[in-house]
N, CA and C of each residue as an Amber inpcrd file, in Angstrom:
protein
   474
 -59.5730000  30.9550000  25.4190000 -59.2100000  31.4280000  24.2450000
 -58.7100000  32.9320000  24.3910000 -57.5300000  33.3600000  23.9210000
 -57.1730000  34.6920000  23.7920000 -57.0560000  35.1230000  22.4240000
 -57.2260000  36.5180000  22.0880000 -57.1170000  37.0740000  20.6980000
 -56.4220000  38.3440000  20.6920000 -55.5050000  38.3560000  19.8630000
 -54.7150000  39.7400000  19.7410000 -54.7250000  40.2100000  18.2730000
 -54.8990000  41.3520000  17.9350000 -55.0440000  41.8970000  16.6130000
 -54.4570000  43.2710000  16.3950000 -54.1210000  43.5980000  15.1890000
 -53.6890000  44.9590000  14.8150000 -54.1330000  45.0570000  13.3340000
 -55.1530000  46.0320000  13.2010000 -55.6550000  46.2070000  11.9370000
 -54.9280000  47.0360000  10.9850000 -54.4660000  48.3190000  11.2430000
 -53.7470000  49.2920000  10.5060000 -52.4620000  48.6470000   9.7470000
 -51.9670000  49.2240000   8.6710000 -50.8530000  48.7610000   8.1130000
 -49.6080000  49.2010000   8.8810000 -48.8090000  48.2070000   9.2410000
 -47.5570000  48.5390000   9.9810000 -46.2990000  47.9540000   9.0990000
 -45.2570000  48.7190000   9.3170000 -44.0490000  48.2660000   8.6720000
 -43.1830000  47.4080000   9.6220000 -42.8260000  46.2450000   9.3780000
 -41.9760000  45.3890000  10.3760000 -40.5890000  45.1320000   9.6390000
 -39.6370000  45.6010000  10.3110000 -38.3130000  45.3000000   9.9230000
 -37.8220000  43.8610000  10.0690000 -36.7330000  43.3430000   9.3880000
 -36.3940000  42.1470000   9.5590000 -35.9470000  41.8130000  10.7850000
 -36.4490000  40.5770000  11.3050000 -36.0480000  40.0520000  12.6360000
 -37.0080000  40.8040000  13.7860000 -38.0620000  41.5730000  13.4000000
 -38.6620000  42.4370000  14.4610000 -40.0580000  41.6550000  14.5280000
 -40.8640000  41.8630000  15.4650000 -42.0830000  41.5060000  15.7600000
 -43.2250000  42.2500000  15.2230000 -44.3440000  41.5590000  14.8540000
 -45.4600000  42.3500000  14.4120000 -46.2080000  42.7470000  15.7640000
 -46.6020000  44.1090000  15.9050000 -47.3220000  44.6710000  17.0470000
 -48.6820000  44.3090000  16.9220000 -49.1960000  43.8600000  18.3380000
 -50.5210000  43.4840000  18.4970000 -51.4260000  44.1890000  19.6360000
 -52.4610000  44.2650000  19.4830000 -53.4510000  44.8010000  20.5020000
 -54.2260000  43.7010000  21.0950000 -54.6820000  43.8370000  22.5150000
 -55.3380000  42.7880000  23.1390000 -56.8720000  43.0030000  22.7160000
 -57.4740000  41.8640000  22.1720000 -58.8990000  42.0660000  21.6960000
 -59.7330000  41.2450000  22.8970000 -59.3800000  39.9000000  23.0510000
 -60.0430000  39.1080000  24.1040000 -58.8300000  38.6600000  24.8690000
 -58.8140000  39.0730000  26.0730000 -57.7770000  38.8700000  27.0140000
 -58.1120000  37.4340000  27.6800000 -57.0600000  36.8060000  28.1830000
 -57.2060000  35.5840000  29.0320000 -57.6690000  35.9600000  30.3940000
 -58.7260000  35.3270000  30.8420000 -59.2370000  35.7680000  32.1220000
 -58.7320000  34.8820000  33.4200000 -57.9280000  33.6820000  32.9090000
 -57.5820000  32.8860000  33.9470000 -56.1230000  33.0480000  34.3020000
 -55.4570000  34.0630000  33.6150000 -54.0440000  34.2770000  33.8830000
 -53.1000000  33.3830000  33.2380000 -53.4550000  32.7290000  32.3350000
 -52.4870000  31.6630000  31.5500000 -51.7240000  32.3460000  30.3900000
 -52.2890000  33.5490000  29.7340000 -51.6640000  34.1330000  28.7250000
 -51.5260000  35.6470000  29.1430000 -50.4390000  36.1840000  28.9130000
 -50.2500000  37.6180000  29.1450000 -49.8870000  38.4330000  27.9900000
 -50.3130000  39.7410000  27.7620000 -49.8420000  40.5840000  26.7480000
 -50.0370000  41.8640000  27.0430000 -48.8590000  42.7880000  26.8250000
 -48.7670000  44.1030000  27.0730000 -49.2070000  44.9460000  25.7630000
 -50.3240000  45.7400000  25.8580000 -50.7330000  46.4140000  24.5640000
 -49.5250000  47.2590000  23.9790000 -49.6650000  47.2100000  22.6410000
 -48.6670000  47.7650000  21.7370000 -47.4390000  47.0480000  21.7360000
 -47.4140000  45.7590000  22.1220000 -46.1520000  44.9960000  22.0270000
 -46.3790000  43.8480000  20.9610000 -45.4970000  43.1430000  20.7230000
 -45.6970000  42.0260000  19.8170000 -45.4580000  40.6320000  20.5310000
 -45.3510000  40.7470000  21.9800000 -44.9950000  39.5630000  22.6860000
 -46.0460000  39.0520000  23.4730000 -46.5020000  37.8470000  23.5280000
 -47.3750000  37.1620000  24.1750000 -46.7140000  36.2080000  25.1880000
 -47.0620000  36.1160000  26.5230000 -46.4890000  35.2570000  27.3550000
 -47.2100000  34.0660000  27.7650000 -46.8930000  32.7550000  27.5320000
 -47.7320000  31.6880000  27.9480000 -47.1940000  31.2010000  29.1840000
 -48.0290000  30.8190000  29.9960000 -47.4910000  30.2320000  31.5760000
 -47.8280000  28.8440000  31.4020000 -46.8930000  28.0770000  32.0720000
 -46.9680000  26.7010000  32.2310000 -47.8190000  26.3170000  33.5300000
 -48.9230000  26.9420000  33.6950000 -49.7320000  26.6430000  34.8800000
 -50.5310000  25.5220000  34.6830000 -50.5400000  24.6660000  35.6080000
 -51.2950000  23.3170000  35.4380000 -52.2240000  23.2990000  36.5310000
 -53.3540000  22.6500000  36.3530000 -54.3620000  22.3650000  37.4350000
 -54.3690000  21.1410000  38.0680000 -53.7760000  20.1630000  37.4600000
 -53.6020000  18.7510000  37.9770000 -52.1590000  18.5820000  38.4070000
 -51.9760000  18.3580000  39.7190000 -50.6150000  18.2000000  40.1210000
 -49.6810000  17.0140000  39.3810000 -50.4750000  16.1530000  38.8790000
 -49.6420000  15.0650000  38.1390000 -49.3240000  15.5480000  36.8300000
 -49.8320000  16.5330000  36.3160000 -49.6410000  16.9010000  34.9570000
 -48.1810000  17.8590000  34.7260000 -47.4930000  17.5900000  33.8070000
 -46.1010000  18.2610000  33.8100000 -46.0260000  19.3730000  32.7150000
 -47.0410000  19.7150000  32.1310000 -47.0850000  20.8410000  30.9950000
 -48.4290000  21.4590000  30.7230000 -48.2770000  22.5580000  30.1820000
 -49.5060000  23.2320000  29.5160000 -49.3960000  23.2610000  28.0960000
 -50.4020000  23.0960000  27.2870000 -50.1860000  23.0930000  25.7870000
 -51.1560000  23.9740000  25.0940000 -50.7690000  24.7710000  24.2600000
 -51.3880000  25.9020000  23.6080000 -51.3110000  25.7950000  22.0590000
 -52.4670000  25.9390000  21.3500000 -52.4580000  26.0980000  20.0770000
 -52.3930000  27.6230000  19.6510000 -51.3310000  28.0000000  18.8930000
 -51.2160000  29.4100000  18.5840000 -51.2460000  29.5660000  17.0010000
 -52.1050000  30.4620000  16.6260000 -52.5770000  30.5900000  15.2060000
 -52.3090000  32.0630000  14.8420000 -51.5380000  32.3610000  13.6350000
 -51.4200000  33.7630000  13.1900000 -52.1060000  33.6790000  11.8090000
 -52.8540000  34.8340000  11.5940000 -53.2240000  34.9410000  10.1670000
 -53.2150000  36.5880000   9.9710000 -52.7970000  36.9240000   8.7390000
 -52.6210000  38.2530000   8.3600000 -52.3000000  38.4020000   7.0600000
 -52.1310000  39.7060000   6.5540000 -51.8170000  40.0820000   5.1980000
 -50.3770000  40.7200000   5.1020000 -49.5080000  40.1880000   4.2260000
 -48.1850000  40.7530000   4.1230000 -48.0130000  41.1890000   2.6790000
 -47.0580000  42.2520000   2.5680000 -46.6740000  42.7660000   1.4300000
 -45.4590000  43.3060000   1.3900000 -44.8370000  43.6150000   0.1600000
 -43.4940000  44.2430000  -0.0440000 -43.9740000  45.9920000  -0.0440000
 -43.2830000  46.7070000   0.5870000 -43.5240000  48.0390000   0.6610000
 -43.3950000  48.6040000  -0.9130000 -43.9970000  49.8010000  -1.0070000
 -43.8650000  50.3730000  -2.3740000 -42.3350000  50.6380000  -2.7580000
 -42.1220000  50.2940000  -3.8500000 -40.5990000  50.3680000  -4.3010000
 -39.8270000  49.5890000  -3.9900000 -40.1750000  48.4460000  -3.0310000
 -39.3860000  47.4380000  -2.5230000 -38.7620000  46.4830000  -3.7640000
 -37.7900000  45.7060000  -3.2110000 -37.2240000  44.6610000  -4.3240000
 -38.2020000  43.2980000  -4.3190000 -38.4860000  42.9420000  -5.3050000
 -39.2540000  41.7620000  -5.4750000 -38.5060000  40.4980000  -5.0180000
 -38.9970000  39.7110000  -4.1350000 -38.3980000  38.5070000  -3.7220000
 -39.3230000  37.8670000  -2.5540000 -38.8870000  36.7620000  -2.0850000
 -39.7130000  36.0960000  -1.0660000 -39.8290000  36.8500000   0.2500000
 -40.9230000  36.9090000   0.8420000 -41.1590000  37.4670000   2.1160000
 -41.8040000  36.4760000   3.0190000 -41.5120000  36.5520000   4.3460000
 -42.1650000  35.5780000   5.1060000 -42.2890000  36.1310000   6.8600000
 -43.1090000  35.4110000   7.3260000 -43.2770000  35.6320000   8.7840000
 -43.2910000  34.1590000   9.4500000 -43.0730000  34.1000000  10.7850000
 -43.0280000  32.9350000  11.5520000 -43.3700000  33.0910000  12.9230000
 -43.8700000  32.2300000  13.5840000 -44.2120000  32.2060000  15.0070000
 -42.7890000  32.1150000  15.5680000 -42.4240000  32.8190000  16.6760000
 -41.1590000  32.5960000  17.3070000 -41.4330000  32.3970000  18.8450000
 -40.7620000  31.4250000  19.4090000 -40.5570000  31.1330000  20.8200000
 -39.3150000  31.6990000  21.4480000 -39.5820000  32.5670000  22.4200000
 -38.3240000  33.1930000  23.0650000 -37.4190000  33.8980000  22.1900000
 -37.8640000  34.2800000  20.9850000 -37.0160000  35.0230000  20.0080000
 -36.4150000  34.1520000  18.9020000 -36.7640000  32.8680000  18.9900000
 -36.3470000  31.9640000  17.9550000 -37.3860000  31.5650000  17.1170000
 -37.3500000  31.8790000  15.7860000 -38.4990000  31.3990000  14.9340000
 -38.6950000  29.8100000  14.8190000 -39.8690000  29.5000000  14.7690000
 -40.2440000  28.0610000  14.6870000 -40.2160000  27.8030000  13.0710000
 -39.2790000  27.1290000  12.4640000 -39.0560000  27.0950000  11.0050000
 -40.3800000  26.3500000  10.5010000 -41.0050000  25.4970000  11.1640000
 -42.0960000  24.7900000  10.5400000 -43.3460000  25.5170000  10.4790000
 -43.3380000  26.8670000  11.1670000 -44.6820000  27.6880000  11.2310000
 -44.2270000  28.7900000  10.1950000 -43.1020000  28.6860000   9.4170000
 -42.9550000  29.8810000   8.3820000 -43.8240000  29.9700000   7.4170000
 -44.3940000  30.9980000   7.1780000 -45.4650000  31.2870000   5.9620000
 -44.6760000  32.1180000   4.9730000 -44.5200000  31.5790000   3.7130000
 -43.5710000  32.4520000   2.6970000 -44.4530000  32.6540000   1.4770000
 -44.4320000  33.9630000   0.9060000 -44.9870000  34.2840000  -0.3180000
 -44.0700000  34.9380000  -1.2800000 -44.1470000  34.7790000  -2.3470000
 -43.2520000  35.6780000  -3.3130000 -44.0160000  36.5310000  -4.3090000
 -44.1190000  37.8070000  -3.9550000 -45.0030000  38.5440000  -4.9630000
 -44.2030000  38.7670000  -6.1370000 -44.9710000  38.7060000  -7.3030000
 -44.3380000  38.8460000  -8.6620000 -44.5660000  40.3530000  -9.1750000
 -43.5420000  40.9210000  -9.7030000 -43.7310000  42.2710000 -10.3280000
 -43.9760000  42.0090000 -11.8740000 -44.8910000  42.8670000 -12.3610000
 -45.0700000  42.7830000 -13.9300000 -43.9060000  43.6220000 -14.5730000
 -43.8020000  43.4100000 -15.7900000 -42.8300000  44.1250000 -16.6070000
 -42.9490000  45.7110000 -16.5340000 -44.1500000  46.1370000 -16.3490000
 -44.4240000  47.5610000 -16.3000000 -44.7090000  48.2320000 -15.0980000
 -44.5890000  47.4880000 -14.0100000 -44.8380000  48.3750000 -12.7060000
 -44.1200000  47.6270000 -11.5340000 -43.5440000  48.4300000 -10.7500000
 -42.7770000  47.9270000  -9.5590000 -43.8250000  47.3430000  -8.5830000
 -43.3470000  46.5790000  -7.4450000 -44.3570000  45.9550000  -6.6000000
 -44.8990000  47.2710000  -5.7280000 -46.2040000  47.2110000  -5.4540000
 -46.8360000  48.2400000  -4.6490000 -47.4740000  47.4460000  -3.3150000
 -47.8220000  48.3410000  -2.3340000 -48.4750000  47.8420000  -1.0900000
 -49.7240000  47.3080000  -1.4260000 -50.3120000  47.4960000  -2.6370000
 -51.6450000  47.0560000  -2.9520000 -51.5400000  45.4030000  -3.2700000
 -50.3560000  44.7840000  -3.3070000 -50.0950000  43.4050000  -3.4830000
 -50.0790000  42.6430000  -2.2660000 -51.0930000  42.7140000  -1.4010000
 -51.1300000  41.9030000  -0.2130000 -51.3270000  40.4640000  -0.5170000
 -50.7320000  39.6100000   0.4660000 -50.9770000  38.1850000   0.3840000
 -51.3720000  37.7900000   1.8730000 -52.4420000  36.9540000   1.9300000
 -52.7890000  36.3110000   3.1050000 -52.0310000  35.2390000   3.4480000
 -51.5120000  35.1900000   4.8180000 -50.6070000  34.0590000   5.3000000
 -51.2930000  33.6250000   6.6900000 -51.1220000  32.2780000   6.9200000
 -51.4880000  31.6850000   8.1890000 -50.3940000  30.7480000   8.5880000
 -50.1810000  30.6190000   9.9080000 -49.3210000  29.8690000  10.5280000
 -49.8710000  29.3710000  11.7860000 -49.5640000  28.0960000  12.2010000
 -50.0840000  27.4430000  13.3970000 -48.9900000  26.5370000  13.9840000
 -48.9060000  26.6980000  15.3560000 -47.9290000  25.8610000  16.0350000
 -48.7110000  25.2710000  17.3960000 -48.3210000  24.1580000  17.8360000
 -48.6860000  23.5640000  19.0070000 -47.3760000  23.8020000  19.9990000
 -47.5410000  24.5330000  21.0900000 -46.4340000  24.9150000  22.0000000
 -46.9070000  24.3220000  23.3150000 -45.8450000  23.4190000  23.7360000
 -45.8770000  22.9290000  25.1370000 -45.0570000  23.7360000  26.1600000
 -45.6630000  24.1200000  27.2820000 -44.9150000  24.9480000  28.1870000
 -44.7390000  24.0580000  29.5630000 -43.5480000  23.7390000  29.8900000
 -43.4240000  22.8340000  31.0730000 -43.9840000  23.5340000  32.3540000
 -44.5110000  22.7250000  33.2300000 -45.0100000  23.3410000  34.5330000
 -43.9990000  24.2260000  35.2030000 -44.6340000  25.4460000  35.5310000
 -43.7930000  26.3110000  36.2740000 -42.9940000  27.3900000  35.3920000
 -42.9640000  27.0970000  33.9570000 -42.1420000  27.7710000  33.0240000
 -43.0180000  28.8430000  32.3410000 -42.3140000  29.8300000  31.7600000
 -43.1280000  30.6440000  30.8290000 -42.4190000  30.8850000  29.4360000
 -43.0390000  30.8570000  28.4770000 -42.4090000  30.9880000  27.1230000
 -43.0880000  32.3210000  26.4990000 -42.2160000  33.2480000  25.7400000
 -42.6730000  34.2110000  25.0240000 -42.9260000  33.9130000  23.6440000
 -43.9710000  34.2730000  23.0800000 -44.4460000  33.8750000  21.7410000
 -44.5830000  35.2930000  20.9660000 -44.1620000  35.4300000  19.7470000
 -44.2720000  36.4470000  18.8450000 -44.5610000  36.0090000  17.3210000
 -44.8800000  36.9360000  16.5830000 -44.8550000  36.6090000  15.0710000
 -43.8140000  37.6460000  14.4370000 -42.7160000  37.0650000  13.7370000
 -41.5670000  37.7340000  13.3400000 -41.4150000  37.7850000  11.9270000
 -40.8450000  38.9000000  11.5280000 -40.6890000  39.0970000  10.0230000
 -39.2540000  38.1100000   9.8610000 -39.2290000  37.0240000   9.1200000
 -38.2650000  36.2800000   8.9380000 -37.7170000  36.2680000   7.3210000
 -38.0300000  37.3910000   6.8730000 -37.7890000  37.4130000   5.3580000
 -36.2590000  37.5940000   5.2620000 -35.7700000  36.8400000   4.1650000
 -34.0980000  36.9360000   3.8730000 -34.0090000  37.8320000   2.7870000
 -32.7190000  38.0780000   2.3420000 -32.3320000  38.7940000   1.2980000
 -32.9530000  38.4240000  -0.0880000 -33.3840000  39.1240000  -1.0390000
 -33.8060000  38.6060000  -2.2810000 -32.7170000  38.1130000  -3.1190000
 -31.7030000  38.5720000  -2.8730000 -30.3190000  38.0360000  -3.6740000
 -29.0500000  37.8910000  -2.7040000 -28.3750000  36.9570000  -3.1210000
 -27.1440000  36.7320000  -2.2200000 -26.3490000  38.0200000  -2.0040000
 -26.1190000  38.3280000  -0.6170000 -25.2240000  39.4000000  -0.4530000
 -26.2840000  40.7310000  -0.2680000 -27.5810000  40.4410000  -0.3450000
 -28.5200000  41.5870000  -0.3630000 -28.9150000  42.0600000   1.0490000
 -29.8070000  42.7260000   1.0740000 -30.3860000  43.0550000   2.5730000
 -31.8480000  42.4250000   2.7110000 -32.0490000  42.1050000   3.8070000
 -33.3870000  41.5670000   4.1030000 -34.3340000  42.6000000   4.0280000
 -35.5940000  42.3460000   3.4120000 -36.5860000  43.6150000   3.2910000
 -37.2790000  43.6980000   4.5720000 -37.8720000  45.0590000   4.6710000
 -38.9860000  45.2470000   5.6900000 -40.2590000  44.7950000   4.7970000
 -41.3190000  44.5310000   5.5780000 -42.5830000  43.9970000   5.0530000
 -43.6310000  45.0840000   5.5630000 -44.7680000  45.0340000   4.8020000
 -45.9290000  45.6010000   5.4610000 -46.8690000  44.5140000   5.9040000
 -47.5530000  44.7320000   6.9870000 -48.3670000  43.8570000   7.6070000
 -49.7310000  44.5370000   7.9680000 -50.8860000  43.8990000   7.4860000
 -52.1460000  44.5370000   7.8530000 -53.2020000  43.3450000   8.3490000
 -54.1450000  43.7580000   9.1810000 -55.0480000  42.7080000   9.7890000
 -54.3620000  41.5920000  10.4730000 -53.4300000  41.7780000  11.1300000
 -52.7290000  40.7530000  11.8700000 -53.6100000  40.3370000  12.9160000
 -53.5600000  39.0770000  13.2270000 -54.5920000  38.4200000  14.1290000
 -53.8400000  37.0870000  14.7190000 -53.6790000  37.2200000  15.9580000
 -53.0240000  35.9060000  16.7390000 -53.9620000  35.3670000  17.8490000
 -54.3660000  34.1540000  17.6810000 -55.2240000  33.5190000  18.7520000
 -54.3580000  32.4960000  19.4220000 -54.6470000  32.2910000  20.7290000
 -54.1250000  31.4340000  21.4930000 -55.1220000  30.7090000  22.2320000
 -55.2650000  29.3850000  22.1540000 -56.0510000  28.4410000  22.7360000
 -55.3530000  27.4860000  23.4730000 -55.8390000  27.4320000  24.7510000
 -55.2240000  26.2520000  25.7000000 -55.7840000  24.8130000  25.3640000
 -54.9690000  23.9430000  24.9210000 -55.6720000  22.7080000  24.5670000
 -55.4030000  21.5630000  25.5290000 -54.6780000  21.8380000  26.4530000
 -54.2260000  20.7450000  27.4500000 -53.4830000  21.3210000  28.7400000
């Protein structure tokens, strides 16, 4: 199992990855990560010559919020393979503003996302956690989000 985390608050623009640091590296060379990047590489290394794939369980957990003064609307993150978000891993929250105060960064929500990723023998896939938030209103601009206590774990399961 490998673990990657980043505890300080970071601002993540739409379509960009959440930055992670290596906490527990993979000692077998199946999972690679460059510090201060948001990309983890999964290798399709197999020990059994009759096996055609390697399988990983990838789980993200973190806190997300709308930056101070941001527009209230749904915000989301998702696991992405080779830059394409896995829609079934999308975690969405919609912070609500009260009538008397705008949203603030104190309104963090905890989100979790998990995916089983199968990597063919001899191939590599890049995996990241991406800000997949869309515009709050039609024709609007997708919002940046705040992320704190980001944690990504990768476990080889087959």
